[in-house]
C-alpha positions in Angstrom: 0.0 0.0 0.0 1.3 3.4 -1.0 0.7 6.6 0.8 -0.7 8.2 -2.4 -3.4 6.4 -4.4 -6.5 6.9 -6.5 -9.7 4.9 -6.7 -13.2 4.9 -8.1 -15.9 5.9 -5.5 -18.8 3.6 -4.5 -21.2 5.7 -2.4 -23.2 4.5 0.7 -25.2 6.4 3.3 -25.3 6.7 7.1 -25.5 3.9 9.6 -24.1 1.1 7.5 -24.1 -1.7 10.2 -22.3 -5.0 10.2 -25.5 -6.8 9.3 -25.6 -4.8 6.1 -21.9 -5.3 5.4 -22.2 -9.1 5.8 -25.6 -10.6 6.7 -25.7 -13.2 9.5 -26.6 -16.1 7.3 -23.2 -15.8 5.5 -20.8 -15.5 8.4 -20.2 -19.3 8.6 -19.1 -19.7 5.0 -15.8 -21.6 4.7 -13.7 -19.0 2.8 -13.4 -15.2 2.4 -13.7 -15.8 -1.3 -17.3 -17.1 -0.7 -18.1 -14.5 2.0 -17.0 -11.5 0.0 -19.6 -12.1 -2.7 -22.3 -11.3 -0.1 -20.9 -7.9 1.1 -23.6 -5.2 1.2 -26.2 -7.8 -0.1 -29.2 -6.4 1.8 -28.5 -2.9 0.6 -27.1 -3.4 -2.9 -26.9 -7.0 -4.0 -24.9 -6.2 -7.1 -22.2 -4.1 -5.3 -19.8 -6.8 -4.3 -19.5 -8.1 -7.8 -19.1 -4.6 -9.1 -16.2 -3.5 -6.8 -12.7 -3.8 -8.3 -9.4 -3.9 -6.5 -8.3 -0.4 -5.6 -11.9 1.0 -5.5 -12.9 3.2 -2.6 -16.1 3.2 -0.5 -17.3 6.6 0.6 -20.0 6.7 3.3 -21.8 8.9 5.8 -21.9 8.7 9.6 -21.5 5.7 11.8 -20.1 3.2 9.3 -19.6 -0.3 10.8 -22.1 0.2 13.7 -23.9 -2.8 15.1 -22.3 -6.1 16.3 -18.5 -6.5 16.5 -18.5 -9.2 13.9 -15.0 -9.5 12.5 -16.2 -10.9 9.2 -17.4 -7.4 8.2 -13.9 -5.9 7.9 -12.4 -9.2 6.8 -14.9 -9.4 3.9 -14.3 -5.8 2.9 -10.5 -6.5 2.9 -11.1 -9.5 0.7 -12.6 -7.2 -1.9 -9.2 -5.5 -2.1 -10.6 -2.0 -1.8 -8.1 0.7 -1.1 -9.9 2.2 1.8 -13.2 3.4 3.2 -13.7 7.1 3.7 -16.6 8.1 5.9 -17.8 10.9 8.1 -17.4 8.6 11.1 -16.9 5.0 12.1 -18.1 2.8 14.9 -15.2 2.4 17.3 -15.2 -1.4 17.4 -15.4 -1.6 13.6 -12.5 0.8 13.4 -10.2 -1.4 15.5 -11.3 -4.6 13.8 -10.5 -2.9 10.4 -7.0 -2.0 11.5 -6.5 -5.6 12.8 -7.5 -6.8 9.3 -5.4 -4.4 7.3 -8.3 -2.3 6.1 -7.6 1.5 5.8 -10.3 3.8 7.2 -10.2 7.5 6.8 -12.5 9.9 8.6 -13.4 12.9 6.4 -16.6 14.7 7.4 -16.9 16.8 4.2 -16.1 14.5 1.3 -19.2 12.3 1.4 -21.4 15.3 0.7 -19.4 16.5 -2.2 -18.7 13.4 -4.3 -20.8 11.0 -6.4 -20.6 7.4 -7.2 -18.2 6.9 -10.0 -16.0 9.9 -9.1 -12.3 9.3 -8.7 -10.6 10.4 -5.5 -6.9 10.8 -4.8 -5.8 10.1 -1.3 -2.6 11.4 0.1 -2.1 9.8 3.6 -1.3 12.5 6.2 -2.2 15.3 3.9 -5.6 15.3 2.2 -8.1 13.9 -0.3 -8.7 15.4 -3.7 -12.0 15.0 -5.5 -13.6 17.1 -8.3 -10.9 19.8 -8.1 -11.4 20.3 -4.3 -9.1 19.4 -1.4 -10.5 17.8 1.8 -8.4 17.7 5.0 -7.9 14.4 6.8 -6.4 13.5 10.1 -2.8 12.3 10.1 -2.1 8.6 10.7 0.7 7.5 13.0 3.4 5.6 11.1 3.0 2.5 13.3 -0.7 2.3 12.5 0.0 2.7 8.7 2.6 -0.1 8.9 0.0 -2.5 10.5 -2.5 -1.7 7.8 0.2 -1.9 5.0 1.3 -5.3 6.3 -2.2 -6.7 6.0 -3.3 -6.4 9.7 -2.0 -6.9 13.2 -1.2 -10.7 13.0 0.7 -10.3 9.7 2.5 -7.3 11.0 3.6 -9.1 14.2 4.8 -12.1 12.1 6.8 -9.7 10.0 8.4 -8.0 13.0 9.2 -11.4 14.6 10.5 -12.8 11.3 7.9 -15.6 11.3 6.7 -17.4 8.2 3.3 -16.1 7.1 
């Protein structure tokens, strides 16, 4: 993962809970390859098949609310999106996302000023560019970025301890 990247926007609204991200009936599937095909199924059944590696999800307030089901960030990571940009995130989801190597960026203004299909450029620790405008984002500590870049906390610790992955 680079600190500067671009991606196509897929737009969602407020209060996207973990039951919308991955419905309960699919959490026992054997592989992430199977599970990821059901991401956002209750809201937009076609979305998981439409998302391409490097795409970016942009959402409103309270993304990831609901249960602390770890399959939600795992399934999103399996889609190989670059990141999720939202006005705000549920705290447990935020931590689970980091642990699974999923980059989350809080940006309260961008969701109101972009449309699905737009391209956004993200510059970690600087800003997001979309449609000729610049949106401030909080900086990210280097150690946190390294965990995400390494694919999550377990893979990061394996790398630090020189263990086979």
